[in-house]
N, C-alpha and C positions, 0 to 999 in steps of 0.2 A: 504494500500500500504506500503510495506517495501522498504527501499532504502539502497543500499550498494555501497560504494565508495572504490575502491581499488587502491592504489599506484598512485593517481592522481597527475600529474605534470603539471603546467602551468607557462610559463615564458613570460615576456614582455621584450624582449631584454636580457640583462644580469640579470634582476631582476626576482627572483623566487617568483611569487605570491602564488603558492602552491607547496610544496616540499614533494612528496610521502605521500599524505594524505590518511588515511584509516578511514572509518566511517560507522557505521551501525545505521539506524534509524528504530525503530520498528513501526508496524502498529498502527495508531491512536496516535502516540506519539506527544507531544508538545516540540520541541527541540529548544534551543537557541544557536546560534553561537555568541560567545562573544569575543571581542578583540579590540585593538586600531586600528586606521586608518592604512591601509596598511598590516594588519595581514592576509588577504586572505579570509575573511569571505564572502564578497560580491561576489568575484570571484567564490568561491565554490557554492554559491547560484545560480549564473547565469549559471554555468555548469549544475547543476541539472535541471534548468528550460529549458535548450536548447537554451539559449541566447548567450552562448559561448562554446567553445570546448577545452578540455585539449590537451596538447602536447602528453601525454601518460597516461595510466591507464585505469581503467574500471569503468563503472557506470551501475548498474542494478536496475530495479524496479521489485519487486516480483520475483527475480531470472532471469529475462530476460534482455538482453542487451538494454540499453536505448540510447546509443550514436548513434545508427543507426537511431533514430527517430528525427524528427524536433520538434521544440517547440510546434507546433499545434497538434502534435500526442502524446504528453506526458500526456495529461489531467492534466495540472498544472495550478493552479490559482496563479497570481502574484500581490502583492500589493506593490506599490512604496511609498517612503517617502513623496513625494509631490503630492499624490493623483492621478495625471494623469487623472482627469475627463475631459470629453468633455464639454467645457464651453457653447457651443451652444445647448446642449441637456438638457432636464429636468432630474431630479433625476430618474424618471421612465425609460426614454429612455437610460440613462447611464447604468442602471442595465440590461436592456433588450438587450443592444448592442451585447454582446457575443453570445446570443441566436439567434439574427437576422442574424448574419453573418456566422452562421454554414453552411456547405455544404448542398445542397438541400436534399440529401438523409437522413440526420439525423436531419434536422431542424424541430422543432415542429410547429404545427399550431398556429395561432395568439391567440386563446383562451387559449391554454396551456402555451404559453409564458407569457401572462398577469397574469395568475394564479401563475406561478413560480415567477414572479417579485413581486407580492403582498406578496407571502409567505416569500420572502427574506427581503422585507422592514419591514414586521412584525417581522421577526427574529432579525433585527438590531434596531427595535423599532423606525423606522423613516417613517412609512407608511403615516403619516400626511404631509410629505414634498414631496410627489411624483411629484407634479406639479411645484416645485421650480427649480431654476437653481443653479449650484455650487456657483456662486458669492453671492447667498443669504443664504448660509450655513456657520456655524462656522467651524473652523478647525477640531474639533472632529467629527462633523456631516459628513464632507466631507470624513474623513478617514473611517467612518463606511459605507458610500455609496460605497467607493472604495472596501471595503471588500465584501459587498453584490454583487457587479459586478463580483468580482473574483470567488465567490461561485456560480454564476448563471449557469455556464456550468457544475456544479457538478464535480469539479476536484477531482482527487484521491490524489493529493498533493497540499497543500497550502503553498506558499512561501511569506514571508514578509520581505522587505528590509528596516530596520530602520523605521518601520511603525509609530512610535510616535515621531520621532526625531524633527519634525517641530512644535510640539505643546508645549504649556506652561506646567509647572510642574503639576498644578492641574488637567488639562485635561488628561495628560499622566497617572496620577495615576488612574483616573476613567476608562480610556480605558484599562489599564492593567487588572483590576478586571473584566471588561466586556469581554475581550478576553478570559480569563480563563473560565468564565461561558459559553461563546459561544462555546468554544472548547469541553466542557463537553457535550454539546448538539449534536454537529455535528460529533465529533470524526474523523475528517479528519487528516491524517498525516500532521503535520505542522512544518515548520522550519522558525524561524525568526532570523534576523541579528540585533545585537545591540552592541553599545559600552558602554551602560549604565548597569553597574553591578547590580544595584538595580532592574532594569527592568527584567534582565535575571533571577535573583534569585527569584523574586516574581512570574513570570509568568510560567517558563518552568518546565517540569518534569525532564529534564536533561539539563546540560549545557556543551557545548564544548568550552573550552578556547583556543584561537588561538593567535599565535604571529609569525611574520616573516614567514608566509606560512606554519607553522607547528602546529599540535595540541599539546598543553602542557598538557591538562588534560580533561577527560570526566567523569562526575559524576552528582549525584543529587546536587541541590543547597546546601544542608547541607554538602555534601562531599567536594565540591570545596571550600567552605568557611571555614569549620572547619579543613579539612585535605588537605591543598594545596600540590600538588605533587612537585612543583618547586618554586624557588625564584620568578620567574615572576608571577606565579599565586597568591602567597601570597601578592606580592606588588600591583598587579592589582585589585584584589578583596578585598574589604574592605579597611579601612584606617590603614596603618601599620607604626609603628616606625621601622626604619632600622638602625642598629648600626654595624660598622665594628669591628669584634672581631677576636681573634686568639685562636684556639683550640690546646692544647698540652696535650697529655696523659690524656685526659678526663677533663682537666681544661679549663675554658673559661676566657679569659682576654680581657679587654677593656682598651686601652691606657696603657698597662703595669700593670694594677690593676686587680687582680683576682676577678671574680664575683661569688657570692654564688648561682650559678645555675649549673645544670648538663649539660653535652654536649649532652645527649640524643642520643648517638651513632654516633655523627658527627665525621667525619675523621679529623685528625690533619691537621692544615694549616690555611691559611687566610680564614675567613668565614664571614657571615653576620647573625646577630641576628634579627629575625622578631618577633614583638609583636604587636597585635592589640591595638589600643589606649585605648579601654575600658578594656583590660586585664592587664593593669599596675596598680597594687594595691598600694595605697598611705598609708604610715605609718609615724610615728614620725622619726625625724633625728636619724641616726644610725641603723635603721632597714632596711631590704631589701637588694637586691643585688646592687642597685644604690643609689647614694645620689645626691641631687641637690637643687637649689634655684628657687622658683617660681618667674617668671618675670612678667607674665601678666595673668589675668583670665577673661574669658568671660562666662556669664551664658545665656543659652537659653534652653527652654523646660525643660526636666527633668535632664539635665546634665550641668556641668561646664567644659569648656575646658581651660586647663592651659598650658602655655609655661614654661618649666622647663629647666634651664641651668645645665647640669650635671657636677659633680665635677671630674669624671673620663673621660678619652678620650683625643683625640688630638684636641687642639684648643678649641674654645667655642662651644661645642656640645649642641644644643638646641633641645628638643623634645616637641611634643604636646601630652597631655594625656586627656582622657575623664574620668570624675569622677562624681558620684552622688552628688546631692546638699545637702545631709544630713550632710556633713562635709565641711564647708566653707573654701575655700583656699584664702590666701591673698598674694599679691605681696611682695616679700622679705622673705617669710617664707621658712625655710629649711625643706625638706621632704626626707623620704626614699621611694624607689620604688622597688617593687618586681613583676616580671612577673608571672602572674597566669598560662598563657599558652603561649608557644612560640615555634618557630622552628629555627633551625640553618641550613643554607645551605652554601656549599662551595662557596667562592667568584669566580665570573667568571674571567677567565684569558683573 
């Protein structure tokens, strides 16, 4: 199933949840809608599912109008953040539910239903829990059962709304890897909503970054991380150092001091310099574009995170940088800093 969204607008009073959104989703794609709360990602998902309707715009599945169809006619499977399992039903009956309530003309016989449920429980590797109730399952198991139930009706589109948001970090990590493996087996066109950048970058084939009802960038995980199209994308994805700078005739200044970096084609005027924390190279005092004093150092895993008070800039500008542990940093030490990779965007008016 391919999905195409054209000029979708959805308002709640004066608030524009979606503002002329255009999007194409390829057949069998695993796409993430990524953005902060209120960016419009769940509203877009609900419109695709048929749980909400736009004020204007078009939605098509395989080139055919989908807005004229109700949710039950769209062959969409939906997985919610909080599982939405029926507490009074066993795991088996939860998965079978969608098959049992189909119209009589398309409903399968009991033997076929039982075979389909067993197939799905095998797929999610939980066939041994078929007689248990949701209250007897862990959070990760409940979410896998919810996914099996969504797949039972053989949907042409699978939609997941913050599917791992209610789970702890370790279980989320395991389910991300599991979802990627599952998708490679079933190849259903899948869209999932998340505000977790790591989740989107790790799971999706493509990422749609949204903010304030608009799409900021669409690309592969590598493209949106390494080549952010806007200041918002750079600031939202990854952990960035952001410094207010001024660009004049190709020179970049911070607090009146010229920095030894190129403007990289940025237009003259008030701007912002974005650097990933791990892209700030540390050297001896006097080297690099920036100078500063280390204030505090924390070490964890393969990195050390240091707070550095910059010498240039307005007021006491303090940044955090990540550095490998092969060069031990100490509080009070003076260092030079050089951005290895950076972007400059015009300051928002």
